[in-house]
N, C-alpha and C positions, 0 to 999 in steps of 0.2 A: 438317774435312776438308784434307787437307794434300796438294799437289803433289809427287810427285816426280820432282826436278829431274833426278836423275841417269839415270833410264830414259826420261825425257820423256812421263812418262804416269802416271795415277793407278792404283795396285794394284785389286784387286777387294775387297779389304775397305773400301778409301778409297771406291771406288762407291758399293758398297751399305751401307755405315756397317755392316760387321759386326763383333759386338761378341764372340760367341760363343765360348765357350773350347772350348779339344780336350773337355774330359771333359762339357760339354753336348752338341758335337756328337754323341759317343758315344752319350750318353744318347738324344738324339732319334733315333738311326739305330735303336740298340736297341728302343725304345718304337714305333718304325714298323713295326720287323719284328715285334715281338708282335702290333701293331693286324693285319698282314698273315694274320700264322698265326691267329687269332684270324675274320676274314673267311672265311678257307679253311674253317675249321670249321663257322661258321655255316651256309655255304653247301653244305658235304658231308654235313651231320648235320640234325636237327631241333631242333638246341640253339637254331639263332639265330630260331626260333619259337615264340613262347609262346602255348598257347590257353588264352583265359579266356571261357569259356561259348561261346558263337555265333562269337566273335572269335578272329582272330590276329593277335599283336601280333610284328612282324620289328624284330630287333634289329641289323639289316646296317648302320642308317645312325650308330648309335654311334660306333665305330671312324674313320669320317669324318669326324663333329663333334671327336671328342681329337684327331685328325692337325690338323685346321684351328686347332685351339686351340695346338698346338705349334709348328706350321710356318706356321700363315696359308695365303695362297692354293698354297702348294707342297704344303703338306702336305695340304690339302683335295683338290686337283685331283690327286695320286697315290693316294690311299687311296677317291677317289670313282671311279678309272678300276680301281682292283682291284676295288672292288664292284660296278661295273659288268659287268667284265670276267666277274668269276664269274656273274653274274645272267645275263650273255646265255650261257654254258655250259649253264647249267640249262634254257634252251631245248630244248637236244641231248640233255638228258637227263642231264647229268654234274651230281653231285653230287644235290640233291634235286630231282627231274624237274619242272618247271614247265609245266604242261597248257595255261595260258594263254599261255605264252611260246612253246609248239610250234605254237598255232595262230597268231601271229604271224610266226612261219618259215614257215610255210604260205604264208601272203599275200604277205609281201616280206623276206627275209632281212636285206636293207639296212636300210630301215626299222627293222626289230627290232634291227640294232646302235645305232642312234642312240637308239631309247628305252629299252633297254638301258645303255648305254655313255655316250653322249655326254651323254645329260641328266644322269647320275650326275657326269661329269665337272665339266659346268658348274654342277652344284648344291655339290659340292663346293669348288669355285674360289669360287665367291659367298661361302660359309659362312666360307671364309677372309679374304675379303676384309672380311665383319661383323666378323670377329675384329680382325683390323688395324685396323677404323674404331674399333674401340673402345677397345682397349688401352691410349690413353691418357688416356680420358676417365674410364673407370668400373672399379669395384675389380674385380682379375683374376677374383674369385669369381662376380660376377656375369657378368663376360664370359663364363666357362663356361657358366652356364646360358644364356645368350642363344645363344652358339655351336650347342649342344646342340638348342635349339628350332629355330634357325636349319636348321642342316641336313635335320633332318625336315620341316619345311616346305617347304624349296627343294625337297627330293628328291620329294614329293608332288605340288609344283607344276608342276615339269619333265617326272615322268613322265607327268602326266594330260595336260601341255598337247601334246607329242609323240606322245602315243598318240592323243590326239583328230585333231591334224591331221594326222598321217600316216597313220592305219588309219580315222578317221572316216565315210569313204564304203565301207568294206567292208561285205559281208554282215552278216560276222559282229557288228561294233560294233553297226551299224544294228539287229539284230535284240535287242540289249542296251539299246539307247537307246530302241527303241520311240517311243513321240509323245512322249519327255519331251525338253525345249529340253538345249543342252548344260552349262549350269549346274546344273540339275536332276539330269544323269546323272552329273556328276562329283563332286556332293555325296553321291549315292546310292552310287556304285562306291565311293570311300574310305570314307564313313560313319564310324564312331565309330572304327574301326580308326585312321582318321591322327590322330585328336586324341588318342588313349591313347598310340600310338606317341610323338607331339611330346610328350607330356606324359613318358614314360620316357626319351627321348633329354635331353630337359631336365636331369632329375634325376640320372640315372647319368651324363652327361657332368658335370656340376656336383662331384657327389661323386669320381669319379675325378680328374679336375681338379684338384681341392682337395686330394685325397692327394698326387698328384705335386707340386704346390706345395710344400706344407709339408714332402715331403721331399725338396725339394729337386733332384728329377729334372729341373725345368724352372724354369727361370730367368726367375722372374717380371717380372724388371726390362729382361729381353733385348728390346732397341727392335725388333729385326727377325725372332729366331727363325727364322734359315736356316742350311742344313747348310754350304752353300759359302762 
């Protein structure tokens, strides 16, 4: 890093160590746009949910994981926010309606926003943190797998934690919990779905990001993977 003596300050690239080429920046922006469109399609149609017997596996967390791989904390936060906002709109019946979300709205709109949006932004941010922590220590393809798993795990963790903390005393959740303690309730609520979603997110994120690496749409050696 060199100090810019003429301007008397360090440039943005020098401060943040940006080495991303214009081509890579364009690739990242394009991929992020595609991921946002995919999330919109997932939220507006049944495509984002895969019925497997009695289970229903959601795919919305996969674009968040891929964004985390591409842009670290920035990408994870942005796509987590998109995921959360679309989920919040579903509570109002926009897209694929969420009856569960509608019940949360009836109890407290602000708390519903935190559960749907804030928890997803936080999960996306930490997913990017996982990627950034591992990128210099682990093979990039393995990083993709771990990031995919982290996105699904953190999404479930923060969604359920905020749900229990903010709505745990409501009649609706109390009725659902019955005589169970909180831990048993969470395990029963997320059930096998969460396990399958984590496996799916891990596998699909690994496959897609490996393809992006091999096609050189993502610079594997890019230290920061930032847009600016």
